[in-house]
N, C-alpha and C positions, 0 to 999 in steps of 0.2 A: 504494500499499499504506500501511497505517496501522500505525505502530509501537505495540506493546503492551508491557506488563510484567506479571509475575506479582505480583498483590496478595497472594494467599493461596491455600491449599487449604482448602476449607470442607466441613463435614459437613452434609448436609441431612436432618433427621430425617423430613421428609415422605416423601421417596423412599427414605430409608435408604441414600443413596449419597454419594459424594464429588464435588466439582467443583473444578476449578482455575478461579480467577477472574482473567481477563486484563483489565487496564485500559489505556486509552489514556493517553498522557503528560500529558494536561490533566485527567484524572480526571473526564471527562464521561460516559464509557460503560464498561460492563462486559460481557465476553463470558464467560458461564459455560460450561464444557465438563465434562460429567460423565465421570468416569474410575473405574476400579476401585480398590480399596484398596491394591494393591501399587504402582500407578502414582502414587497419591496419596502414598504413603510416600516413593517415590523423589524426587518433586518437592519434597516437604516437607524432606527431608534436604538437597537441593541448595540450597534457599532458606536453610537454617540453616548451610550450609557445613560440615556434619558429615562426618568422614572415619572410615572403618572400617579395622581392620587388614587386612582382605582386601577386594578390590574387589567392588562390587556390579555388576550387569549393565550399567547405564549408565556407571559408572566404567570398567569394562573396555572398553567400546566406545570411549570417549574415549582410553584408553591405546593401544589397537590403532591408532586413526587417527593419533595422534601419533607412534607408533613408525614408521609408514609415510608420514610427512610429509603427512598429509591433515588439513585444517583445516575446521571447521564455520564457514560464513560467515554463515548466518542460518537461521532457522526460519519458515516461513510457513504460517498456517492459511488454506487455500485455499477450502474449499467445505463445504457441508453437503448431504447427500443421504439421504433417508429417515431423518432424525433422527441420522445419523452424520457427524461432522466429519472432514475430511481435511486433511492437511498435507504439506508438502514440506521437505526438509532440503537446503540448498545446500552442497556440499562442494567444496573446491579441493585439488587434488593438488599434488605437487612440481613439475609442469610448468605450474602455474597454470591447469589445465583445470578448469572448473566442471562439476560433475555434480549433477543434481537427482534425489533419491531420494524415492519415495513413503513416507509414514510416518503412523503414528497421531499425532494431536496430542500426546498424553501423552508419547510417546517423543521427539518433536521438541522439546518444552518441556524435558523432563528433560535432554536433551543440551545444549541451548542454555544452560540455567542453569549447567551444569558448566564451560562454556568461555566464559561471559560474552559471548555473541554476541546480536545483536538478534532479537527475535520480532515478527513482523508478521501482520496479517490483511488479507485482500482486502477492498476496499470493499463488495462485494456482501453481506458478512456483517453490515453495520451493522444490517440489519433484525432481527437475532437478538440484538442487544445490549440491555441495560437501562441506565437512567440510574444513574449511580454511587450517588446517594443512595437508590435503591430497594433496592439489594443490600448496600451497605457502610454499617454503622451509624456514625453520626457521633460 
């Protein structure tokens, strides 16, 4: 697996949509994943460490998990099929049992950012990445 981090959430005028830009630790490759506006907002808020008086959906999910002694271990972008990315969230419960949950990448990333856990992608997704300098202005 390749560890990634969220560089930013970007708006692409061409397609009129948002993408979360995942970069490898060496800033050599970028995996853009197109997401909806609400998911983009949730990820952007987590990147900026903004808190609201009332919990938003991903904040609520984290709070529930913490209440029941469940921790998020990692988020993994696992696959792409028919243009749709897939992800998994690895959870550890109070008995140290690991469970793997199917997830949309946007939810996995939004949760991972809130608990500061690593984000990975599987090596087979390298062919869908771009060179860092192609997408990230210098």
